[in-house]
Residue frames as a rotation matrix with the C-alpha (Angstrom) as fourth column:
MET 1
0.053 -0.092 -0.994 193.37
-0.302 0.948 -0.104 191.90
0.952 0.306 0.023 113.33
ALA 2
-0.922 -0.370 -0.119 194.12
-0.007 0.322 -0.947 191.71
0.388 -0.871 -0.300 117.12
ASP 3
-0.516 0.788 0.337 190.59
-0.789 -0.283 -0.546 192.68
-0.334 -0.547 0.767 117.98
ASP 4
0.239 0.646 -0.725 189.28
-0.877 0.464 0.124 190.05
0.416 0.606 0.678 115.68
ALA 5
-0.298 -0.485 -0.823 191.37
-0.104 0.873 -0.477 187.35
0.949 -0.056 -0.310 117.13
ASP 6
-0.975 -0.033 0.219 190.43
-0.219 -0.027 -0.975 188.35
0.038 -0.999 0.019 120.66
ASN 7
-0.160 0.987 -0.027 186.66
-0.981 -0.162 -0.104 188.20
-0.107 0.009 0.994 119.61
ILE 8
0.263 0.219 -0.940 187.13
-0.589 0.808 0.024 184.66
0.764 0.547 0.341 118.23
THR 9
-0.626 -0.583 -0.517 189.06
0.071 0.618 -0.783 183.46
0.776 -0.527 -0.345 121.20
ASN 10
-0.915 0.250 0.316 186.49
-0.386 -0.318 -0.866 184.86
-0.116 -0.915 0.387 123.65
VAL 11
-0.062 0.937 -0.344 183.50
-0.829 0.144 0.541 183.17
0.556 0.318 0.768 122.05
PRO 12
-0.262 -0.031 0.964 182.28
-0.825 0.526 -0.207 180.65
-0.501 -0.850 -0.164 124.65
TYR 13
-0.873 -0.159 -0.461 182.19
-0.394 0.787 0.474 177.04
0.288 0.596 -0.750 123.65
ARG 14
0.033 0.922 0.385 178.83
-0.928 0.172 -0.332 175.30
-0.372 -0.346 0.861 123.42
ALA 15
-0.801 -0.318 0.507 178.56
-0.242 0.947 0.212 171.59
-0.548 0.047 -0.835 123.34
PRO 16
-0.703 0.594 -0.391 176.24
-0.434 0.077 0.898 170.09
0.563 0.801 0.203 120.68
GLU 17
-0.093 0.803 0.589 172.81
-0.993 -0.033 -0.113 169.30
-0.072 -0.595 0.800 121.93
GLN 18
-0.923 -0.178 0.342 172.19
-0.189 0.982 0.002 165.70
-0.336 -0.063 -0.940 122.80
VAL 19
-0.539 0.751 -0.382 169.42
-0.440 0.136 0.887 163.90
0.718 0.646 0.257 120.94
ARG 20
-0.710 0.361 0.605 166.56
-0.530 0.292 -0.796 163.14
-0.464 -0.886 -0.015 123.19
ASN 21
-0.801 0.492 -0.339 164.30
0.044 0.614 0.788 160.16
0.596 0.617 -0.514 122.30
GLU 22
-0.032 0.910 0.414 160.61
-0.803 -0.270 0.531 160.13
0.595 -0.315 0.739 123.29
PRO 23
-0.684 -0.180 0.707 159.97
-0.618 0.658 -0.430 157.83
-0.388 -0.731 -0.562 126.19
PRO 24
-0.905 0.316 -0.285 158.32
0.100 0.810 0.578 154.56
0.413 0.495 -0.764 125.35
PRO 25
-0.057 0.971 0.231 154.57
-0.586 -0.220 0.780 154.27
0.808 -0.092 0.582 125.83
PRO 26
-0.191 0.052 0.980 153.33
-0.934 0.299 -0.198 152.73
-0.303 -0.953 -0.009 129.13
GLY 27
0.574 0.389 0.720 153.48
-0.311 0.917 -0.247 148.85
-0.757 -0.082 0.648 128.97
TYR 28
0.746 -0.370 -0.554 156.12
-0.576 0.060 -0.815 148.83
0.335 0.927 -0.168 126.26
PHE 29
0.524 -0.697 0.490 158.77
-0.086 0.529 0.844 146.18
-0.848 -0.484 0.217 126.31
GLU 30
-0.206 -0.786 -0.583 161.83
-0.784 -0.224 0.579 145.81
-0.586 0.576 -0.570 124.11
GLY 31
-0.944 -0.202 0.262 161.07
-0.009 0.807 0.590 143.86
-0.331 0.555 -0.763 121.07
GLU 32
-0.168 0.984 0.064 157.46
0.318 0.116 -0.941 144.71
-0.933 -0.137 -0.332 120.89
SER 33
-0.819 -0.228 0.526 156.13
0.548 -0.040 0.836 145.03
-0.169 0.973 0.158 117.24
MET 34
-0.243 0.884 0.399 152.65
0.387 -0.289 0.876 146.37
0.890 0.367 -0.272 117.84
THR 35
-0.972 -0.072 0.225 151.57
-0.154 -0.530 -0.834 148.91
0.180 -0.845 0.504 120.53
ARG 36
-0.596 0.796 -0.103 148.32
0.607 0.362 -0.707 148.74
-0.526 -0.484 -0.699 122.48
ARG 37
-0.186 0.525 -0.831 147.12
-0.311 -0.833 -0.457 151.88
-0.932 0.173 0.318 120.70
LYS 38
-0.648 -0.107 -0.754 147.69
-0.762 0.092 0.641 150.32
0.001 0.990 -0.141 117.25
VAL 39
-0.948 0.310 -0.068 145.81
0.310 0.951 0.018 147.18
0.071 -0.004 -0.997 118.31
PHE 40
-0.301 0.838 -0.456 142.78
0.364 -0.341 -0.867 149.31
-0.881 -0.427 -0.202 119.47
THR 41
-0.304 0.161 -0.939 142.83
-0.610 -0.790 0.062 151.18
-0.732 0.592 0.338 116.25
ILE 42
-0.827 -0.003 -0.562 142.75
-0.473 0.543 0.694 148.08
0.303 0.840 -0.450 113.97
ALA 43
-0.820 0.563 -0.105 140.09
0.559 0.745 -0.365 146.51
-0.128 -0.358 -0.925 116.09
ALA 44
-0.202 0.714 -0.671 137.95
0.008 -0.684 -0.730 149.65
-0.979 -0.153 0.132 115.84
GLN 45
-0.430 0.057 -0.901 138.41
-0.863 -0.318 0.392 149.74
-0.264 0.946 0.186 112.05
GLY 46
-0.964 0.047 -0.263 137.54
-0.066 0.912 0.404 146.04
0.259 0.407 -0.876 111.77
ILE 47
-0.538 0.819 -0.202 134.33
0.629 0.230 -0.743 146.42
-0.562 -0.526 -0.639 113.87
GLY 48
-0.196 0.429 -0.882 133.44
-0.439 -0.843 -0.312 149.45
-0.877 0.326 0.354 111.74
GLY 49
-0.695 -0.136 -0.706 133.95
-0.718 0.189 0.670 147.45
0.042 0.973 -0.229 108.49
LEU 50
-0.905 0.413 -0.104 131.90
0.422 0.901 -0.097 144.52
0.053 -0.132 -0.990 109.85
ALA 51
-0.328 0.829 -0.452 129.01
0.368 -0.329 -0.870 146.94
-0.870 -0.452 -0.198 110.72
GLY 52
-0.342 0.123 -0.932 129.21
-0.714 -0.678 0.173 148.47
-0.611 0.725 0.320 107.31
LEU 53
-0.908 -0.050 -0.415 128.88
-0.333 0.686 0.647 145.03
0.252 0.726 -0.640 105.68
ALA 54
-0.733 0.676 -0.077 126.04
0.581 0.563 -0.588 144.12
-0.354 -0.476 -0.805 107.92
ILE 55
-0.024 0.720 -0.694 124.07
-0.143 -0.689 -0.710 147.16
-0.989 0.082 0.119 106.45
VAL 56
-0.253 -0.131 -0.959 125.30
-0.894 -0.347 0.283 146.90
-0.369 0.929 -0.030 102.77
LEU 57
-0.970 -0.242 -0.017 125.16
-0.234 0.911 0.339 143.06
-0.067 0.333 -0.941 102.18
PRO 58
-0.391 0.887 0.247 121.38
0.541 0.438 -0.717 142.57
-0.745 -0.146 -0.651 102.88
ALA 59
0.261 0.505 -0.823 120.61
-0.345 -0.747 -0.568 145.49
-0.901 0.432 -0.021 100.55
VAL 60
-0.438 -0.537 -0.721 122.69
-0.867 0.039 0.498 144.07
-0.239 0.843 -0.483 97.83
GLY 61
-0.953 0.038 0.302 121.33
0.034 0.999 -0.020 140.64
-0.302 -0.008 -0.953 98.36
PHE 62
-0.118 0.983 -0.140 117.71
0.275 -0.103 -0.956 141.99
-0.954 -0.151 -0.258 98.20
ALA 63
0.322 0.226 -0.919 118.38
-0.662 -0.641 -0.389 143.67
-0.677 0.734 -0.057 94.87
VAL 64
-0.377 -0.668 -0.642 120.40
-0.926 0.276 0.257 140.86
0.006 0.691 -0.723 93.29
ALA 65
-0.695 0.096 0.712 118.80
-0.264 0.888 -0.377 137.69
-0.669 -0.450 -0.592 94.57
PRO 66
0.308 0.929 0.208 115.80
-0.217 0.281 -0.935 137.71
-0.926 0.243 0.288 92.39
ILE 67
0.330 -0.274 -0.904 117.91
-0.944 -0.086 -0.318 137.66
0.009 0.958 -0.287 89.20
PHE 68
-0.628 -0.703 -0.333 119.42
-0.695 0.700 -0.166 134.38
0.350 0.128 -0.928 90.31
HIS 69
-0.498 0.548 0.672 116.20
-0.451 0.498 -0.741 132.82
-0.740 -0.672 0.000 91.81
ARG 70
-0.761 0.260 -0.594 114.77
-0.476 0.397 0.785 130.09
0.440 0.880 -0.179 89.79
GLY 71
-0.030 0.881 0.472 111.24
-0.979 0.068 -0.190 128.99
-0.200 -0.468 0.861 90.50
LYS 72
-0.359 -0.047 0.932 110.16
-0.137 0.991 -0.003 125.37
-0.923 -0.129 -0.362 90.72
GLU 73
-0.915 0.061 -0.399 109.72
-0.391 0.113 0.913 123.82
0.100 0.992 -0.079 87.24
ARG 74
-0.397 0.863 0.314 106.06
-0.162 0.270 -0.949 123.27
-0.903 -0.427 0.033 86.76
TRP 75
-0.992 0.124 -0.011 103.89
0.023 0.272 0.962 121.55
0.122 0.954 -0.273 84.10
GLU 76
-0.440 0.898 -0.013 100.18
-0.448 -0.232 -0.863 122.00
-0.778 -0.374 0.504 83.40
ASP 77
-0.538 0.315 0.782 97.74
0.661 0.733 0.159 119.95
-0.523 0.603 -0.603 81.47
ILE 78
-0.672 0.291 -0.681 96.20
-0.487 -0.866 0.112 121.83
-0.557 0.407 0.724 78.53
GLY 79
0.375 0.881 -0.288 94.03
-0.859 0.214 -0.465 118.98
-0.348 0.422 0.837 77.00
PRO 80
0.421 -0.138 0.897 94.06
0.117 0.988 0.097 115.51
-0.900 0.064 0.432 75.46
THR 81
-0.598 -0.801 0.014 96.21
0.087 -0.048 0.995 114.81
-0.797 0.596 0.098 72.49
SER 82
-0.320 0.557 0.766 93.12
0.933 0.327 0.152 114.51
-0.166 0.763 -0.624 70.30
ASN 83
0.591 0.491 -0.640 92.47
0.435 -0.862 -0.260 118.32
-0.680 -0.125 -0.723 70.77
PHE 84
0.168 -0.660 -0.732 95.50
-0.432 -0.717 0.547 119.16
-0.886 0.224 -0.406 68.56
VAL 85
0.788 0.129 0.602 96.13
0.446 0.556 -0.702 118.74
-0.425 0.821 0.380 64.90
GLU 86
-0.134 -0.965 0.224 99.00
0.845 0.007 0.534 119.46
-0.517 0.261 0.815 62.50
ASP 87
-0.303 -0.005 0.953 97.49
0.881 -0.383 0.278 122.04
0.364 0.924 0.121 60.14
THR 88
0.233 0.434 0.870 96.24
-0.007 -0.894 0.448 124.68
0.973 -0.110 -0.205 62.64
TYR 89
-0.863 -0.495 0.100 96.71
-0.030 -0.148 -0.989 125.97
0.505 -0.856 0.113 66.14
ARG 90
0.359 0.867 -0.346 94.42
0.576 0.086 0.813 125.64
0.735 -0.491 -0.468 69.15
GLN 91
-0.218 -0.321 0.922 94.50
-0.353 -0.855 -0.381 128.61
0.910 -0.409 0.073 71.64
VAL 92
0.304 0.177 -0.936 95.06
0.718 0.603 0.347 127.57
0.626 -0.778 0.056 75.36
THR 93
0.251 -0.262 0.932 95.37
-0.512 -0.853 -0.102 129.55
0.822 -0.451 -0.348 78.59
PHE 94
0.492 -0.158 -0.856 97.37
0.626 0.747 0.222 128.30
0.605 -0.645 0.467 81.52
THR 95
0.992 -0.126 0.031 99.27
-0.104 -0.629 0.770 129.47
-0.077 -0.767 -0.637 84.57
GLU 96
0.497 -0.867 0.002 102.88
0.237 0.134 -0.962 130.43
0.835 0.479 0.272 84.00
VAL 97
-0.709 -0.601 0.369 103.51
-0.150 -0.383 -0.912 132.19
0.689 -0.702 0.182 87.32
PRO 98
0.053 0.814 -0.579 101.38
0.660 0.406 0.632 130.66
0.749 -0.416 -0.515 90.13
GLY 99
-0.197 -0.087 -0.976 100.27
0.971 -0.151 -0.183 132.57
-0.132 -0.985 0.114 93.24
ILE 100
-0.877 -0.112 -0.467 99.39
0.104 -0.994 0.043 135.94
-0.469 -0.011 0.883 91.54
GLY 101
0.051 0.998 0.038 95.97
0.119 0.032 -0.992 135.12
-0.992 0.056 -0.117 90.13
ASP 102
0.801 0.457 0.387 95.09
0.388 0.097 -0.917 136.10
-0.456 0.884 -0.099 86.62
ALA 103
0.687 -0.627 -0.366 98.25
-0.687 -0.725 -0.047 138.18
-0.236 0.284 -0.929 86.27
GLY 104
-0.204 -0.816 0.540 100.12
-0.609 0.538 0.583 134.87
-0.767 -0.210 -0.607 86.24
LYS 105
0.416 0.437 0.798 98.25
0.351 0.732 -0.584 133.35
-0.839 0.523 0.151 83.37
THR 106
-0.479 -0.489 -0.729 99.46
-0.564 -0.465 0.682 133.40
-0.673 0.738 -0.053 79.77
LEU 107
0.654 0.753 0.067 98.21
-0.355 0.384 -0.852 132.27
-0.668 0.534 0.519 76.41
ALA 108
-0.575 -0.816 0.053 99.84
-0.387 0.329 0.861 129.91
-0.721 0.475 -0.505 73.85
TYR 109
0.458 0.598 -0.658 98.99
-0.881 0.206 -0.426 128.42
-0.119 0.775 0.621 70.47
VAL 110
-0.261 -0.494 0.829 99.37
-0.571 0.772 0.280 124.68
-0.778 -0.400 -0.484 70.40
ARG 111
0.586 0.412 -0.697 99.50
-0.806 0.382 -0.452 122.17
0.080 0.827 0.556 67.46
LYS 112
0.725 -0.390 0.567 100.85
0.185 0.904 0.384 118.82
-0.663 -0.174 0.728 66.66
SER 113
-0.187 -0.902 -0.390 104.29
-0.298 -0.326 0.897 118.75
-0.936 0.284 -0.208 65.07
SER 114
0.829 0.503 -0.245 104.34
-0.347 0.118 -0.931 118.50
-0.439 0.856 0.272 61.21
LYS 115
0.239 -0.760 0.605 106.64
0.524 0.625 0.579 116.16
-0.818 0.179 0.547 59.31
GLU 116
0.538 0.156 0.829 106.14
0.840 -0.180 -0.511 118.35
0.069 0.971 -0.227 56.30
LEU 117
0.910 -0.239 0.340 107.80
-0.272 -0.961 0.052 121.28
0.314 -0.140 -0.939 58.06
GLY 118
0.073 -0.952 -0.296 110.77
-0.082 0.290 -0.954 119.13
0.994 0.094 -0.057 58.97
GLU 119
0.012 0.093 0.996 109.61
-0.980 -0.196 0.030 118.80
0.198 -0.976 0.089 62.68
GLU 120
-0.940 -0.336 -0.063 110.07
-0.301 0.902 -0.309 115.67
0.161 -0.271 -0.949 64.66
PRO 121
-0.209 0.946 -0.247 106.87
-0.305 0.177 0.936 113.62
0.929 0.271 0.252 64.48
GLY 122
0.080 0.393 -0.916 104.80
0.663 0.665 0.343 112.79
0.744 -0.635 -0.207 67.56
LEU 123
-0.672 -0.413 -0.615 105.58
0.733 -0.489 -0.473 116.03
-0.106 -0.768 0.631 69.39
TYR 124
0.451 0.892 0.012 103.60
0.892 -0.451 -0.017 119.15
-0.009 0.018 -1.000 70.17
VAL 125
-0.592 -0.685 0.425 104.50
0.673 -0.710 -0.207 122.73
0.444 0.163 0.881 69.44
ALA 126
0.472 0.662 -0.581 103.44
0.876 -0.425 0.228 125.47
-0.096 -0.617 -0.781 71.86
VAL 127
-0.370 -0.557 0.743 104.02
0.702 -0.692 -0.169 129.04
0.609 0.459 0.647 70.53
SER 128
-0.389 0.199 -0.900 103.80
0.746 -0.506 -0.434 131.98
-0.541 -0.839 0.049 72.94
ASN 129
0.431 0.669 0.606 101.56
0.871 -0.484 -0.085 134.89
0.236 0.565 -0.791 72.17
ARG 130
0.585 -0.305 -0.751 104.12
0.318 -0.766 0.559 137.36
-0.746 -0.566 -0.351 73.46
CYS 131
0.952 -0.246 0.181 105.63
0.109 -0.280 -0.954 139.45
0.285 0.928 -0.239 70.63
ALA 132
0.363 -0.913 -0.188 109.38
0.926 0.330 0.185 139.44
-0.107 -0.242 0.964 70.43
HIS 133
-0.035 -0.252 0.967 109.35
0.380 -0.898 -0.221 143.23
0.924 0.360 0.127 69.86
LEU 134
-0.588 -0.057 0.807 107.88
-0.512 -0.747 -0.425 144.70
0.627 -0.663 0.410 72.95
GLY 135
-0.993 0.098 0.066 105.80
0.019 0.682 -0.731 141.91
-0.117 -0.725 -0.679 74.40
CYS 136
-0.423 0.886 -0.192 102.42
-0.884 -0.450 -0.129 142.78
-0.201 0.115 0.973 72.94
PRO 137
-0.125 0.387 0.914 99.90
-0.115 0.909 -0.401 139.91
-0.986 -0.155 -0.069 72.54
VAL 138
-0.734 -0.050 -0.677 99.84
-0.673 -0.080 0.735 138.41
-0.091 0.996 0.025 69.05
ARG 139
0.166 0.811 0.561 97.07
-0.479 0.564 -0.673 136.34
-0.862 -0.157 0.482 67.56
PHE 140
-0.783 -0.343 0.519 97.04
0.162 0.692 0.703 133.60
-0.601 0.635 -0.486 64.99
VAL 141
-0.069 0.688 -0.722 95.13
-0.809 -0.462 -0.363 134.46
-0.583 0.559 0.589 61.77
GLU 142
-0.004 0.078 0.997 94.02
0.151 0.986 -0.076 131.12
-0.989 0.150 -0.015 60.31
ALA 143
0.876 0.414 0.246 93.01
0.256 0.032 -0.966 132.46
-0.408 0.909 -0.078 56.99
ALA 144
0.678 -0.706 -0.206 96.70
-0.683 -0.501 -0.532 133.92
0.272 0.501 -0.821 56.40
GLY 145
0.759 -0.440 -0.479 98.44
0.479 0.877 -0.048 131.14
0.441 -0.193 0.876 58.42
ASN 146
-0.267 -0.898 0.349 100.43
0.334 -0.426 -0.841 133.83
0.904 -0.108 0.413 60.17
PHE 147
0.083 0.185 -0.979 100.72
0.979 -0.200 0.045 135.40
-0.187 -0.962 -0.198 63.67
ILE 148
0.049 0.033 0.998 99.98
0.443 -0.897 0.008 139.15
0.895 0.441 -0.059 63.69
CYS 149
-0.478 -0.120 -0.870 100.91
0.844 -0.338 -0.417 141.64
-0.244 -0.934 0.263 66.33
PRO 150
0.451 0.790 0.415 98.36
0.856 -0.515 0.051 144.53
0.254 0.332 -0.908 66.38
CYS 151
0.536 -0.241 -0.809 100.69
0.488 -0.694 0.530 146.91
-0.689 -0.679 -0.255 68.27
HIS 152
0.144 -0.669 -0.729 103.38
-0.450 -0.700 0.554 147.61
-0.881 0.249 -0.402 65.78
GLY 153
0.654 0.248 -0.714 102.74
-0.751 0.104 -0.652 145.33
-0.088 0.963 0.254 62.76
GLY 154
-0.497 -0.837 0.227 104.94
-0.773 0.547 0.321 142.44
-0.393 -0.016 -0.919 63.57
VAL 155
0.649 0.651 -0.395 104.29
-0.760 0.579 -0.295 139.37
0.037 0.491 0.870 61.40
TYR 156
-0.433 -0.678 0.594 105.38
-0.701 0.668 0.251 135.77
-0.567 -0.307 -0.764 61.95
ASP 157
-0.436 0.266 -0.860 104.87
-0.693 0.511 0.509 132.68
0.574 0.818 -0.039 59.71
PHE 158
0.546 0.768 -0.334 103.09
-0.380 0.583 0.718 129.54
0.746 -0.265 0.610 60.67
GLN 159
0.274 -0.483 -0.831 106.09
0.705 0.689 -0.168 128.22
0.654 -0.540 0.530 62.72
GLY 160
0.840 0.046 -0.541 106.51
0.469 -0.565 0.679 131.61
-0.274 -0.824 -0.496 64.55
LYS 161
-0.232 -0.957 0.176 109.44
0.933 -0.168 0.317 132.87
-0.274 0.238 0.932 62.45
ARG 162
0.101 0.206 -0.973 109.63
0.130 -0.973 -0.192 136.65
-0.986 -0.108 -0.125 62.06
ILE 163
-0.174 -0.057 0.983 108.72
0.967 0.180 0.182 137.59
-0.188 0.982 0.024 58.42
GLY 164
-0.157 0.043 0.987 108.07
0.492 -0.863 0.116 141.40
0.857 0.503 0.114 58.83
GLY 165
0.782 0.519 0.345 107.88
0.082 -0.634 0.769 144.36
0.618 -0.573 -0.538 61.13
PRO 166
0.336 -0.730 0.595 110.07
-0.744 -0.593 -0.308 145.30
0.577 -0.340 -0.742 64.03
PRO 167
0.918 -0.058 0.393 110.43
-0.257 0.667 0.699 141.96
-0.303 -0.743 0.597 65.97
VAL 168
0.204 -0.959 -0.198 113.98
-0.979 -0.204 -0.019 140.88
-0.022 0.198 -0.980 66.26
ARG 169
-0.883 -0.469 0.038 113.52
-0.469 0.883 -0.009 137.15
-0.029 -0.025 -0.999 66.57
PRO 170
-0.466 0.751 -0.468 110.92
0.082 0.563 0.822 134.34
0.881 0.345 -0.324 66.30
LEU 171
0.401 0.677 0.617 108.16
-0.711 -0.195 0.676 133.91
0.578 -0.709 0.403 68.87
ASP 172
-0.625 -0.518 0.584 109.13
-0.780 0.440 -0.444 132.12
-0.027 -0.734 -0.679 72.14
ARG 173
-0.004 0.566 -0.824 107.86
-0.333 0.776 0.535 128.66
0.943 0.277 0.185 72.80
PHE 174
0.272 0.131 0.953 106.94
-0.948 0.206 0.242 126.39
-0.165 -0.970 0.180 75.78
GLN 175
-0.829 -0.558 -0.039 108.28
-0.559 0.829 0.021 123.02
0.021 0.039 -0.999 76.44
THR 176
0.235 0.969 -0.071 105.75
-0.957 0.243 0.156 120.25
0.168 0.032 0.985 75.88
ARG 177
-0.939 -0.329 -0.105 105.29
-0.325 0.944 -0.051 116.58
0.116 -0.013 -0.993 76.79
VAL 178
0.063 0.951 -0.302 102.50
-0.604 0.277 0.747 114.08
0.794 0.136 0.592 77.03
GLU 179
-0.916 -0.276 0.293 101.51
-0.392 0.449 -0.803 112.44
0.090 -0.850 -0.519 80.29
LYS 180
-0.698 0.651 0.297 98.63
0.408 0.704 -0.582 109.85
-0.588 -0.285 -0.757 80.40
GLY 181
-0.226 0.584 0.779 97.21
0.974 0.153 0.168 111.10
-0.021 0.797 -0.604 77.23
GLN 182
0.850 0.389 -0.356 97.29
0.414 -0.910 -0.007 114.83
-0.327 -0.141 -0.935 78.30
VAL 183
0.185 -0.757 0.626 99.44
0.646 -0.387 -0.659 117.40
0.741 0.526 0.417 76.61
GLN 184
0.639 -0.073 -0.766 101.35
0.688 -0.393 0.611 119.35
-0.346 -0.917 -0.200 79.14
VAL 185
0.574 -0.476 0.666 103.24
0.205 -0.704 -0.680 122.77
0.793 0.527 -0.307 78.76
GLY 186
0.461 -0.492 -0.739 106.27
0.878 0.128 0.462 123.65
-0.133 -0.861 0.491 80.88
PRO 187
0.060 -0.478 -0.876 108.93
0.405 -0.791 0.459 126.40
-0.912 -0.382 0.146 81.06
ARG 188
0.948 0.272 -0.163 109.22
0.007 -0.532 -0.847 129.00
-0.317 0.802 -0.506 78.34
TYR 189
-0.076 -0.986 0.148 112.24
0.543 0.084 0.836 129.18
-0.836 0.144 0.529 76.03
SER 190
0.442 0.094 -0.892 113.38
-0.568 -0.741 -0.359 131.31
-0.694 0.665 -0.274 73.06
VAL 191
0.467 -0.319 0.825 114.58
0.672 0.735 -0.096 130.08
-0.575 0.599 0.557 69.64
THR 192
-0.573 -0.725 -0.382 116.98
0.077 -0.512 0.856 131.43
-0.816 0.461 0.349 66.96
SER 193
-0.053 0.540 -0.840 115.94
-0.885 -0.415 -0.211 132.33
-0.462 0.732 0.500 63.46
GLN 194
-0.518 -0.084 -0.851 116.63
-0.558 0.787 0.262 128.59
0.648 0.611 -0.455 62.66
LEU 195
0.533 0.838 0.116 114.33
-0.592 0.271 0.759 127.64
0.605 -0.473 0.641 65.55
LYS 196
-0.215 -0.676 -0.705 117.23
0.298 0.642 -0.707 126.38
0.930 -0.362 0.063 67.63
PRO 197
0.721 0.624 -0.302 116.34
0.436 -0.068 0.898 126.41
0.540 -0.778 -0.321 71.31
VAL 198
-0.574 -0.796 0.192 118.12
0.262 -0.400 -0.878 128.76
0.776 -0.453 0.438 73.71
ARG 199
-0.560 0.342 -0.755 117.27
0.793 -0.043 -0.607 130.07
-0.240 -0.939 -0.248 77.23
ALA 200
0.382 0.902 0.200 114.41
0.923 -0.384 -0.027 132.45
0.053 0.195 -0.979 77.45
ARG 201
-0.752 -0.616 0.233 115.14
0.641 -0.766 0.044 136.04
0.152 0.182 0.971 76.36
ASP 202
-0.183 0.744 -0.642 113.24
0.411 -0.535 -0.738 139.17
-0.893 -0.399 -0.208 77.15
PRO 203
0.697 0.530 0.482 111.36
0.651 -0.185 -0.737 141.01
-0.301 0.827 -0.474 74.28
GLY 204
0.945 -0.291 -0.148 113.64
-0.327 -0.847 -0.420 142.99
-0.003 0.445 -0.895 72.02
GLU 205
0.152 -0.933 0.326 116.64
-0.684 0.139 0.716 140.88
-0.714 -0.332 -0.617 72.54
PHE 206
0.251 -0.164 -0.954 118.31
-0.906 0.309 -0.291 139.02
0.342 0.937 -0.071 69.66
THR 207
0.552 -0.189 0.812 119.21
-0.376 0.813 0.445 135.44
-0.744 -0.551 0.378 69.69
GLY 208
0.822 -0.283 0.494 121.81
0.550 0.618 -0.562 133.28
-0.146 0.733 0.664 67.89
GLY 209
0.437 -0.760 0.481 125.45
0.547 -0.200 -0.813 134.06
0.714 0.618 0.328 66.97
ILE 210
-0.653 -0.727 0.211 127.21
0.332 -0.525 -0.783 136.93
0.681 -0.441 0.585 68.70
TRP 211
-0.167 0.617 0.769 123.99
-0.604 -0.681 0.415 137.94
0.779 -0.395 0.486 70.39
GLU 212
0.558 0.158 -0.815 124.27
0.453 0.764 0.459 134.85
0.695 -0.625 0.355 72.67
TYR 213
-0.241 -0.802 -0.547 127.02
0.939 -0.051 -0.339 136.95
0.243 -0.596 0.765 74.32
LEU 214
-0.835 -0.014 0.550 125.66
0.006 -1.000 -0.015 140.45
0.551 -0.009 0.835 73.94
TYR 215
0.033 0.902 0.431 122.34
-0.852 -0.200 0.484 139.32
0.522 -0.383 0.762 75.44
PRO 216
-0.890 -0.273 -0.364 123.31
-0.078 0.880 -0.468 136.64
0.448 -0.389 -0.805 77.96
PRO 217
0.087 0.952 -0.293 120.26
0.156 0.278 0.948 134.95
0.984 -0.128 -0.125 79.46
ARG 218
0.167 0.073 0.983 119.25
-0.910 -0.374 0.182 135.50
0.381 -0.925 0.004 83.12
PRO 219
-0.816 -0.574 -0.066 120.53
-0.481 0.738 -0.473 132.79
0.320 -0.355 -0.878 85.39
SER 220
-0.475 0.715 0.513 116.92
-0.518 0.245 -0.820 132.23
-0.712 -0.655 0.254 86.69
THR 221
0.252 0.684 -0.684 115.67
-0.966 0.131 -0.225 130.97
-0.064 0.717 0.694 83.35
PHE 222
0.525 0.013 0.851 115.31
-0.210 0.971 0.115 127.29
-0.825 -0.239 0.512 82.75
PRO 223
-0.666 -0.745 -0.048 117.75
-0.264 0.175 0.948 125.58
-0.698 0.644 -0.313 80.31
PRO 224
-0.111 0.625 -0.773 116.17
-0.992 -0.119 0.046 125.02
-0.063 0.772 0.633 76.77
PRO 225
0.733 0.451 0.510 114.85
-0.434 0.887 -0.160 121.55
-0.524 -0.104 0.845 75.82
């Protein structure tokens, strides 16, 4: 016991180590909330972000801008009012997209509106020849009074309503008006199964009801008449 007591007594005393704080960085003053290093770090990150945006934004704009670009509304004469009657269509060719030659031309079937069909008198109906299934060109068969698509057997009645085959909606139409005795055609638009005008849709897309939300129109299309 004595030896143990002597050992405990002879243990040298060591004072606890004092806590040493790191010296402040050069230029530091009391109350400073942001160091020079932190300022440089944030500035470098900001410059890097701006450089990234300068590269990404033009690419995104190049890809997305055409979706929202709307060309100038144009109208084209297709003939005097005397050329068109109520009981049959007259085939006309006109330029839908200018500046690209024959590729911008399209075909439509035009007639005078019929009161017997419940249409407003004094107007003109211009039906597109683009099938609402896959866009194949349809033709009006006068003997049958129907539009026929030779690609997949789509059939439309005299007004362009779908009555057979794979098409999902009626044929598109073009806006019409009369200026100085000349019938003019304007922007394209689509119609529902009740021939209610809506913004132009691509082939294969439904119109009317819930389909107006499942197949929203492109912002670049013109509003319906």
